[in-house]
N, C-alpha and C positions, 0 to 999 in steps of 0.2 A: 668323592669328593670330599677332603676338609672343608672347613671354615674357610681357614687362610687360601686354600687355593679357588673357591669359590668366589672372594671379595678379587683376587686378583684378577677372575675371567671376566667379572663383572667392569672390573676396571679400564681393563682391554676394548670391552665393548664397546666402554662411551667416549675412552678416548677418540676409536677408531671411526667411531661413527659421527665424531665433532669434527675431524680431520676434511669435510669440505667446506665447514660454515666459518672453518678460522683460518686467516691463509697465518703463514709463518713471516716473522718480521729478520730473522739471523735470515742474511742472505747468502750466508758462507753454509748453510746445509745442500749437502747434496740429493737433490727431489731424483724419485725415480722415473725415467724416460716416460713417452705415451707410449701403450701399448698399438703396434701395426695391426690393424682389425684383418683378419682373413678371412673368418668364420665363412657359413652361408645366413645368407637370407629368405628365411620362407614369406607366404603371401596367403593369406584367405578369404575368402569372403563369406564371411557370416557364417551360422552354423553349420549349414549344407555346403559346407566348400569345406574342403581336405588341403592342410599346410601344401603348400609346393614351392618350387623353386620360382622367382621370379622370372618372367618371359620378356625381352626386347618388345613384342609387341602390345604386354600387358603395362610395361612404365609408357610406354606413345599415349594408351589410352588415359591411364592415370595424369598423364599430364596433361592431355584433353581435358578432362574433368577439371581437376586446377583450376585450369586455366577459365573457368568459367564460373571463380569466388573471387572476390575480393579482400574476406576478411579469414580470419582463423581465431573460432575462440578455446584454448584450452582447457576441457575437462579435471577437475580433480578434487578427490577425497575431501570431507567435511576437515577432516585434519589439514590436509596438506593446504587446503584454501586460507583456512587459518593464517597458517606460513606465511601462504605468498601474497595473501594482502597487509601483512603485516612488515611486507618487506624483506624476509627473513626466507627464503626458498630459492639458492642462485639457480640450481638447476633446470628450474623450472625459468629464469630469465633467462638462461643460455640455452634455453630449447625453446623460449618466444625469439632467439634472437636469428637462432636458424630456419625458422620458421619464416621469418622477414626474410629474409637471404635467397628466400626459393623463389620468390615474385609478390607474396600477401601484401598486400597492402595495409595492414594496420591484425596486427594480431594481439589478443586479450586475454590476460591469465587472475587480475584483480576482480572480486566481485562485480564493485560498481562499475568499470567502464564494461564485464559484459552485459550487464542491465541494463546498459546506456547506448549498447549497438546492438542489445533485441529488438529494443524499444526503439532505435531510430532508423531500422532497416526497412525497405519497402517493399524488398520479399527476405522469407529467410534463405532465399536459398545464395542467398550475397555471402553467405558465412558456411567455413563445416564445423564443424566441430573435433577437437583435435586429443587425445588422450596420451599418452605414455607412462610406463609401470615397467617396472625392476622388483623382482625378490631380493631382498638384505641377508646376508648372511654375517658369519662372522669376520672372516674376513676380504670379504669381494659379495660382488654383487651378479644375480643371472636371470636367465627364463626377462630377457626387455624385451617387451610390444610397443607398437604404435600404429596406433588404430587412428582411422580417419571416419567419418560417419556424416552422409551429404544433407541435405534438405529433405530428399525421400527416404530417409532408413538406409541408406546402401550402405555398408558397413566394408570395410577393408584393413586388413590386419596385418603387421610386418611381426615378424617374431625372430629372435637371435638368440641362440641357448652359449654360446659360449661364456665363458666370464671375464666380470672386469675389476680388478684388485680395488678394498675401499681405500686411495690413498691419497699422498696431493692430487695426481693430477687425473684423477676420476674424472675431472671435466672437460677437461680434453679429448680422454677417452673416450667418452659419452660424444661430445661435435664428431670424433671421425667414426662412433658405430652409426647416427644420426646420417650422415654423409654414406655410408657405406648402405645404409639403407634405403635412405631416393635423394640424389644431391642434383636431380634436371630440374634446371630453375624455369621460370613460365612466366606470360604477362598473361592481363586480361585483357578476355576478350569477350563480349557480351554476350556476341551469338554461342558461345559456349556455354551461356549461362543456363541450369535446374529449371525446370518448372513445377510448380507440386500438381498433383489434380485437380479438376474443376470437379465438384459434384453438380446434377443433375441443378437447372433451375427452376423452381417454383412458381414465382411471379414476380414482375419488376417492383419495383417503389410506389409507383403509380399508382399499379393497379392495388397493392395493398394499403393507401391509402383510401381511395375507391369503397375498398370492399369494409373499410372499420367504418368511413362512414353513414353507409349505406343500411349498415346491420350497427348501429349505434345502440338499440334498443334492444338487443338477442345478443349483443356479446360475454360472453365468457370472462370473468374477472379477468385471467390471467391474458386474456387478448388486449393484443396494444402493439407499441414500438417500444422498446427499453432500449436503456443508453447503458456501456458498462462505466461503473467508479472503477475510478484508478485505484490500484491496490498500491503499488509503490510511490514512494514521495517526489522520486523525477520525474512523474510526469508520463504516465501511461496511455495510451490514445484514448480517445471515450469511444468505440465504436458502436453502434447501433443496431439493433436486430428485430426482426417481427414475428411474434409469436401468434400464429392462426390456425385455428378449428382445419382437420385436415380429414379425409372420407372414413379414415378407420378410426371414427371416436377417439381419438387422439386432437393433440395439435403441433405446426411443423415450426417449427424454428427455422428462420431467412436473413442471413444475411443482408442487410443493407450498404450499411457503408460506415469510412470513420478508420478501420482498421491500422494499425501500424505498418503492417506488411500489408499494405493495398494491391498493391502487384497480386498474392496470393490468392484473393480473392473475384468474386464478381459480382454484383447486383442482382440480386434475388437468387443467391448461390442456398439450395440446404446446408443446415446447419447443424440441424436436430430432427428431435423426435420426445416429446412430453406427451406421456400413455396414461394415460386415464388408470386406474380412480382418482380423488382427488380426497384426501380425511384427512381432517384435524390439520387446515390448513398446507399439506405437502403430498406431492407427488412420491411417490414411490419408484416408478420407473423412468428415468432422461438415459438418454442419448444424446452427445452432444460433442461435437468439432470443437476442438480446442483452437488457437492459434496457428499452430506448428501442423493446422489440418491431418490432428489425429481425434480418432473417433474414442471416445470414452464413451463405455454403456454403463455402468456402476454410477450413476450421478442420480441423488435425489433434490428436490428444486421446495424449498420451502416458501410461501407467496405470505409478505409483513407490509404493509401499513402502502403499500403501493412499487413496492420489491421484494425481487425474486433473488434469492439464494440458494446458491447452484454449491451444491456439496459434491465430491467425487469419493469415492471408496476406496481408503487408504493413501488419499491426498490430505495433507494437512492444512491448506488452505482453502478460502471461497473464494469464491467469483460474485461481486454482489451485482445487481444491474438494477435501475432505476425506471420504470415508466414513466413515459416522456404524457403533457397534456397535449394538446395539438396547436402549441407555437416552436415553432423552427429559430433556433439561434440564426442570424445574420452573417455568420462567418466563412469562411474561405477556405475549405478543406486543406488546397494548397498554395503557396503564393505565385505569385509569378517565375519564382526558381524554382518550383514545382516540388516543396518540400515547406513543411510547419503550416501555419495558419498567417490567415490574412483578416486585415479591414480597415477602418478611415477615423480619426480622431480630428479634433476641433483645437486648434491653439484657442488656451485662454490670459494668460500671460506670456510680455516680451521675455521674462526671463528663463521660456522655454519650455511653459508644463503644457499638458496638450491630457485630455477628456478621454476618455474612447469607454467600449464597453470593456468587464472584466472577462469577460466569454473570448477576446480578441488574444488575451495575455496572461489567460488562465495557465500556461503549460511552464510561463514563468517566472510561479511567483512559490521563491522559495528555492527554484529549482534553478539548474545548469542552463536553458535555452536562452536563447538571445534574442532581443528586440532592438528589432531596427524602423525607424521612422525614416518618411523619404518622401519630401516633392521633387515630384518631376519636373520637365521639362516643357511650359507654355512656349508654347510661339510667338503669343503676343505680348510677352511678357519681357523685364526686362534681367541683366546679370544676377540678381541677387533670387531669382528664382530658378537658375539652371540646375540642373537634377542633381539632387544632393540627399547624401545617406548620413545618420545620425545613428550613434546607438543610445537608447535612453534606459532609463532606470522608474523603477515602482516606487511610489511617490508613499501610497492610498490605496486600497483596492477594497473592495465591498461584493463579495458574493455573493452573497441573498440581493445587495442593491441591480448590482450587475455593471458597477460601474470602476473605473479605474482612474485614475492619476498618473501622470508618467513624469517624468523633465528630463529632456536630451541632457546627456549627460557629457557636457564638454562647456566647463566654464567661457568660454570663447563664441558661444552661439546670440546672435544680433542678430537678425531677422527683420527685426521691426522694430519702432519709439509705443506703440501699443497697439490692440485690437479695436476692428472700424465699428463692431458691433458691440448693444449690450444685451445683457439678461435680463428675460421678462418677465416681473415678479407675479406679475396676476397671471392668471390662467385665463387663455384662451377659449372664444366662442367657437360653437359651431358651425362648419359652415365657414369658418378662417382659411382663406389660402396659403400653404405652404411648400417649402420645398428645400430638399437636400442633395448636398455635394457629398461624393463617396465616392469610395473603387469596389465596384461591384465586379465579380470574375474575372480579375487580373486578366485569367490566363487566358482567354477568347477576345475579352472587349479591350485586353491593352492598358498600358498605365498612364493617363490621361484620367481626371476627374467626371465624372458624369453625372447630370444633373436629371432631379426626378422632382414633380408636384405634385398638389394634390389639395389635401382641405381636410381640416381636422370633422373625422366623422363622429366623433365621440368625444364626452371628457373624462371621458371613465378607461381600462386596457379591458385586458382579457379575462375573464370573469369579471369584472369591474372595480380591478383593480384601481386604486385612485390617484396612483404616480403616476397612472399613467394615460396618454391618451391614446386613442385609434382614428391610422388616419387612413386615407385613399392613396399613398403613395406608395406607387410600384416598386419594393425593392428585393435585393438577389443578395446571397451567398457574396460578401465583403464587403454589405453597407453596413453592417453592427458597426456602432461607435460615430454613424453619420452624421452632421448636427443637420437640426429640425428650424427652420427661417420663416419666420412670415414676409409679407413684401415690404417688412420698416426695417429690418435690416433687426430685427431682435432677437435674442437666442431664446428657440420654447423647450428644446426636452434634447434628446441622442437616441435616437432608435439602437430598439435592442432586437426585435423580432418577426416576424413575417407569420400569417396564421395560414398553418399547412392544406385547411379546405377554403382557401381564399385569397383567389389572386393579388388582390388591390385590397387588402388588410393588414395594416403594420402595426407595430408600437411604440411609441418613446416614451421613452423616462420625462419627464416634468420639467423644467429649468428648478421649479421652486425644488425641488427633491436633488437635484445637482449644484444649487448655491451651500443648502445645508450641509451635504457632504465635503462641500473645498472650507465649506466655517470650522468647520470640526479639525483642518489638517490644524489651521492657526498661523497659516503660511498666504492667507488675502487678505483685502481690505473690502469687505463684503460690497458697503454703499460705493465703492469706485466700480465694483463688476456693476453696481444697477446704474451708476449714473455716469459712466465714463462715457464719451462723448462717441456719436454713434454717427460716423462718416457713412453708413449707409441710405440714410433715410432721407428721403425725396429722392436718390439716383436712380436711372432709369432702370430697369429689373435686369438687362446685361450687362450695365457696367456693376451692377450691386455683384453679380458673379465675378465680373473679372476683379474685383476686392476683396472676395471675399476666398477664391483659389490658393492664393497664398497663405492660408491658413488652413487646410483643409490637408492634411498629411496620410499618406497609406500609411499602412504599419503592420510587419511583420513579425512572427514571433516563431524561431528551430531551434 
């Protein structure tokens, strides 16, 4: 082939390969008609299955499998993914439309949507992975493959070997091909949802905490409770695991709670094994079950500053878990709707500013998570306190202080003329009686503020932290962000956590730290917060509770 012919050949290839991406503006051009497809479609089930013509019984079985799936994730090569993310891959857009018409509630193919779906699905069996491939030739495409992979790695592949011309009608011909491969619609039925296998149960969380408490002096450095550090910016759930000695000289990894796909896991489930020896802060032999419940056998763990760094052979990304101390955040893992996390908060200004704990809204900080604040209906109150919801935005957040300032995101918010309590600038005394209002365990206790009483048991918090009180107020998940008051209507602090080894030990950030935090925003007159009219003072205790209830909010983040 001489140079001229070679250039012509390359030009033809370029023109033909771009006909798919460029629409013809001249409507008078006669387009080729779409191809009526009549070739055979073959199906196979993994490497051990030979391709064969699909039977009606197999179609019925496939429809049953698909009816147990809500979402489809389209898998792409790196080059294809880049085009899809840029909105420059019309074949995949049409393929997604075809899948949507079959009955999937959502079909995703762009990276951000895929990651968001994976991190929000309560079970990986809610979605199926789909891939479509075809082999390009000069003037046509051939060897079409449509594959499906379920949550438990069952593999179904359809093949079609006839050719399709690379012309303006390619998209229509592909749609005809997809319909030829499979065109039976379905409706979602949760009864048909697959389940991932459950590994053996090693011990409950209660048993593990008891073991750690009883053996404090003899524990290995790596033993304890660890929390997953989020890898993705848009909020990966922070699940917790326990690492404890086993009978073979190594350590078991045990799932505790918090996985985004929480329906796939059971508390106390075996999650992996770390084998000795431990050399230069590194374990060389690690087995670990990753979130989709596949076992990775070739892992290493490096232990640094109470963090473990988990790395698998031939994997680019590392997993980081931080070791937790003996306090437990008071956020609900699930809201009243069964998703996200929730806590409590206190209105600090009539403009709709609310103080809560950072861990209640952590997932929404800089991400697409939604924060909702709500006042439930109170039977003994007026219309101003009928159940109402507002969206809220983060004004300021401090993860180290575990504090966040929200603002109800509507200019029409006007629930009060002012707050009925005062911020207490002086430190409370040991023995001073205190109480809190909040929304613990809403999924079982219900949507109504709960009262808990106690006393200041120390003017220092966990490990002698000066910015915290230790109290005897018994609190539960959902009390994070709840206000702590004295019996004169003064705000003493915001509840943060409880001690995992003591049922009646909780910790509250002092009001002095909260005042400093609010002052840094430049939005508040601090003197007004300290000297505002305290209408609670002198009131009977039950009356104080009634007056405070409209200012204590339920907060959810999902």
